[in-house]
N, C-alpha and C positions, 0 to 999 in steps of 0.2 A: 538543402534542396539540390544543389549541384552534385553532391555525392550520390544522392538517390538517383538522379538522372543518369549519371555515368554508369552506375551499377545496372540500371535498367537497360540502357542502350547496349551495353556489352552483353548482358545475358540474353537479350532478345535479338541480337544481331543476325543469327541464322534465319529467323523468321522474316525480319525486315529486308535482308539482302538476298533472299533466296532466288528471286526471279527478276533482279534488277540489272540494268546495264552498267557499263564501266563508268559512265559519267556520274550516275547517282552514287555508285560505290565510292568514288573519290571524294565527292561532296560530303558523304556521310563520314568518312574517315577524317576529313579536315575539320568538320564540326566537332567530332569526338575529340580530336587533338586539342582544339581550343578549350573544350570543357575540362579536360584533364590538366591543361596548363593553368587554367584558372583555379582548379582545385589545389594544385601545388602552391600557388601564390597565397591561397586562402588558409593554408594549414597553420602558419604561425599565429594568425589572429583568430582562429576558430575558437568558439566558446568551449570551455573545458567540459568534460563529461561525455555524454552521448554524441554531441555534434563533432567533437574532435575525433572520437573513435570512428564515426561513420566516414569522415574524410579519409582517414588512414585505410579503412577497409576498401573504399573506392579506388584509392591509388594502388593498393595491393592487387585488386582485380585487374586494373589497367596494365600493370607490369606483367601479369600472367597471360592476359588475353591478346595483347597487341604484339606485332612483330618488332624485332630489333629493340626489345626492352629487357633482354636477359640480364644486362648489367644492373638494372634497377630492382630486380626481384629480391636479391639478398638485402639491399638497403631498406626497401619498403617492408619486407618481412621482419627485419630487426626492429624497426620503429613500431610496427604493429605489436610485436611481442612485448616490447617495453611498456606500451600503453595498456595492453591486456593485463600485465602483471600489476600495473598501478591501479587500474579501475576495477578489475574483478577481484573481490576480496577472497581470502583463503576459503571461506565457507561457500563461495559461489555467488554471493550477492553483489549487486553493483554498488559502487561507492556513493551514488545518489540515493540509495535506499528506496528506489522506485521500482516496484515489480514489473512495470511495463518496459523498463529498460532491458530486462532480460529477453523479452519477446522481440523487441526491436533489434537487438544484437544477434540473437540466435538465428533469425531468418536470413541474416547475411553471413554469419560465420559458418553455418553448416554447409551452404553451397560453396563457400570459399575453401573449406577443407576438401570438398570434392574436386574443386578446380585444381588444387595442388596435385591431387592424385591423377587427374586427367592429363596433366602436363608431365607426369612421371617425376614429380619433385616431392620430396618428403616435406609434409607440412611442418611448420615450426612447432617444437614441443610446447611452447607457451600457448599456442592456438588450441592444441589438443587438450591440454590441461584445463584451459579456461572452459571449453565446452563440457568437459567431464564434470567440472564443478558446478556449472550453471544449470545443467539438466535437472539435478535433484531439487534445485530451488523452485523450479516450475511446479513440482508436486507439493512443495512446502506451502506455497501461497494459495493453493486451490482449496475451495470449499467442496462439500459433497455434490453440489450441482455443477461443478466444473469451472465456476467463476473465481476470479482472483480476489483476494482481500484488498480493500480500498485504502491503501496507505500511500502517502507521499506522491500524489499526482496520478495514481492509477484510475483509469476510467473504465468504460465497458470492456469486458474481456473479449478480444477477437477470437471467438471459439474455433473458427476454421484454421487460424494460424496456430493456435495452441495444439489442436489435434494433429496438425502436420508435424509440429516440433516433437510432440510426445511419441510419435511413431519412430523417432530416432533414438529414443531412450531405451537402451539395452538392459538397464537394471530393473525397471518396473518394480522398484522396492517401495517400502513404507516410508513416507516422508520423515526426515529427521525431526527430533523434538526441539532442538535449540540451534539457532544460528548465531553464535556468539560474536562474530566479527561484524555482521550486518546489523544485529541487534533486534532479533525477533524470537518469540517463543511460540510453540504450538502445543496445545493440550488436546489430547484425543482419547476418548473412551466410549465404547459402544457406538452409537450413531452421532455423538456430539463432537464437534470440533470448535476449538477456541484459538484464535490467533491474536497475539498481543505484541504491540510495539514496545520493546524494552531497550531501545537504544537512543543515544543522543542524536541531535540533528546532524546531517552530513556537513562536510566542510563548506564554507561560504561559496567557493567557486562552482560547486555542483549542487547548490541548494535552491536554485531558482524555481524549482517545482516542488520543493519539500514542504511538508505541512507541519503545523504545530500540534501533532497528535501523540505526543509522548504518553505512554501508558494507556492509550486507547485500545479497545479490543473489538473483535467481531465474533459472533456466535452463530453456529448453524447446527441443525439437526437433520441428518440424512441429506436429502436434496433440497432442504428448505433453509434459506438464510433468515435468521431472526434479528439479531443485532448487527448493525453495519455502521460504517462511517459514511458521510455524505458523498465522498468521492469527488471526482472532477469530470465534467462533461467532455465528450469527444469533440464537440464543436462549440463555438462561441465561448471559449474558455475565459476570455478577458472579462466578460460580463459577470462571471461567478468567481473569479480567482480569489479576490479578497475574502469573500465569505468561506469558500471551500477550504482555504488554507488555515483558517482560524481554528483555535481549540474548540469553540462551541459547536463546530461542525463535525466533531468526533465524539465517540462514545467514551468519554472520560470526564474528569473534573475540570471545570473552568472556574477560576477564582476571579470574582468581581467582573465577570464577562470578558476577561482579558485572555490573551494567548500565552501559552507557556514559552513560546519562542517569539522573538521580535523580528519584523521584516523591515527592509528599506522602504520608506513611504514617500520620501521627498521626490517630486517629479524629476527634478534635474539630476539627482543622484541615480534614480532608476534608469534614466536615459544613458547616463555615463556608464553604469554597470551592466547595461543591456538586460535589465530585468529587476527582480526584487528578491535578492538573496536574504537568507537569515543572517542577522548580525549578532544576535544574542539568543541563547537558549539554554536548556539544561546542560550542565557540565558533568554532573555526577548522576548517572542512572544506575540504580542497583537492581539486581535480579538474582533471586535465590530460589531454586527448585528442589522440592522434596517429594519423593514418592513413598507412599505408605500403603498398608493393606486396604485402607478405606478409599484411596484415590491419590490424587496429585495436588500438591499445594504450591503455589507460586507467590512469592513475596517480592514486591517491586517498590521502587521509590524514585523520585526525581526532585531536583532543586531548581526547576525553571522559574518558580515564583519567589525565590529566596531574595534576590537583590531588590526587587520592587516592593514586595509585601512582607518579606521576612518569614515565609511559611514554606513547608515541604509537603508534598503529596505522596502518600504511601497507599498502595493498593495491594490487597491480599485476595487471591482467587483460589478457590478449592473446588476441584472437580471430583465428583463421586466416581468410584471405580466402575459402576455400571453405565455411566454416561447419562443419567437421568436427572442430575441436579448440579447446578453451579452456584456456590455460595461466594459472596464477595463482601469485602469491607474496604471502604475508602476513608482514610484518615488524613485530615487537614490540620496540621499542628505547627506551632512555631519551630523554626530550625534551632538546633542546639546553640545556646548562647545568644539567640536573637529574639527580640520582642516583636509582637505584631505591630506593623506599621500602618498608621492611618486609621480612620473610622470605617472604611469600606471593607468589611470583613465577610461579605456575602459570597457564597459559592454555590455552584449547581453541579449535580451529577447527571449526566445525560446518557440515555440509551436510545440511539436512533434506530428505528425499526425499518425493516425492508418493506417496500410497498405491498408485497403479497400477504403481509401479516395483518389480520383483523384484530384490533385491540379495543378493549372496553374496560373502563376502570371499575374495580370492585366497589361495592357500596360503602365499605368502611374507609375508603380513600387511602388504603395502605397497600393496595395491590392492583394488578392489571391482568386480565385474562387475554391470552394470546392464542388465536386460532390460526394454525398453519394451513397452507393450501391442501395438504393431504388430510385435513380435519383433525390432526393431532392438536391437543390442547396443552399449552404451557402456562404456568402461573408465575408472574413476577410479584414478589412481595418485599416490602421494607419493614423490618421488625418494629422500629420505633418512630418512623417518620411518615408524613403524609406524601402521597405521590400525585403528581399532576400529569395529564396527558395533553401534550401541546403539538402544534403543527411543526412539521419539518419538511425537508425536500431531499429526494434521492436523485443525485445528479448523474450517476453513472449508468443510467438505463440506456438500452439500445435505441429507444425511441425518444431520447432526450430527458430533461428533468421531469420528475414525477412527484406529485404530492404524497406525503406519508406522515407518520406520527413519530413522536419521541416521548419516552418516559423521562420525566425530570423530577429530581428531588432537590428542593431549594433549602439551604441552611445558612446559618451564621457561624463563623469560626469561633467567635467569642462565647457562644452558647453551646454549640454542638460541634465537636471536632471529629466525631466518628459516626459513620453511617453504615449499617449492615443491610444487605439485600440478598436476594436469591432468585434464580430462575429454576423452576422444577417442572418436570413433565407430569401432567395429570392423567390418571387412568380413566377419567370420566369423559363422556362426550361433551360437546359444547353446550347442549341443552341441559344436561345434568349439572354441569358446572355453573351454568347460569341460574338454575333453580336453587342451588346451594347459596349462590351469591345473593339471590332475593331473600332467602331465609335469614341471612346475616344482617339484613337491614334492621335498623332500630325501629321499634313499634311507634306508631304515631300517637301523640297524646291528644285526648279529647279537648276540644275548646271549652 
């Protein structure tokens, strides 16, 4: 908060001080000096990740904007450069793996770059390199409707800020397919976009907002999001934090309703650590991508449930070359050399739907008809398993939490270790698809 206040006071000083007298001017500078002094004292104890970076950015602004600070410019720029190299990964993602961190940092780093130029001082190379790496990540996380994928604490997309940031993107290129250091994959064909979390949790010091969503994915068609994660609300976060961070709030497999990552839950420990970081999660997350004439196949796996339940989760996604079909298979099997632990071997595969999607279960209980806002129809089908349509909540709406639905497949690992499913675009209208659904109903037997 102090860093944000210092940056705002400095950037709006011409407006505030434009028609003031000398007395107010001196009071303003004294108040600003106190804030900057407090910021310097707070730097060693600032929480790692985004808070520490914002403190350094505020101090760098202060050294550039205030008189008699020339001796501090080099030192603050050096500390900021070191922190940028540590927190901004080589592929442009933030070490917290939270897409919103990119927005928060770029709205400060872009004006900071301009401030260096206004002072006729060369910006640090690390600052320029970090901005160049981060800008493509903005496009990587975006769906066709311009909203960001809901991973690791991302809430509603601030569209006005994103539009401003993208105006500074000189490349305007196609998003990259793979971010290996941050741990995400992007499949794209035709109008279909799929974003998948294929990385382990971030380090504990920067995991206070991280989610247990390993191998979760989001699916969109054009400007319509179909499958999403629940996300995090913009306000009243503490009321939803425990639920939103858990694996069942993501479009992936949850084993025995447990999370693939474990969080600090003890109240005293949470107070000591100033939050609830991840203490244990997947150590080995595999990801293999193969492009063929028929489309793209992504094979992934993680061991987040190995220590507690002795199983591994493997997910295979195959996107058709024309973008009209996504086939998936989820495999829940004992880890090599490990036997299933305990009698609680139930698991659920969840696909949380965007609130704009109208869903109705097919009569054979093995599929769901999905009607998009533009009246396109998609069909979800499970080849050998029954499908249920259950209540869910979409937390990342601009108007607060919204009620929605989720497609769920319940199974037992001792009986069924593999579930195949698909999302496919239908060429029929909703009424035609509904008519075919009614025709598939089993005939009623006479009494």
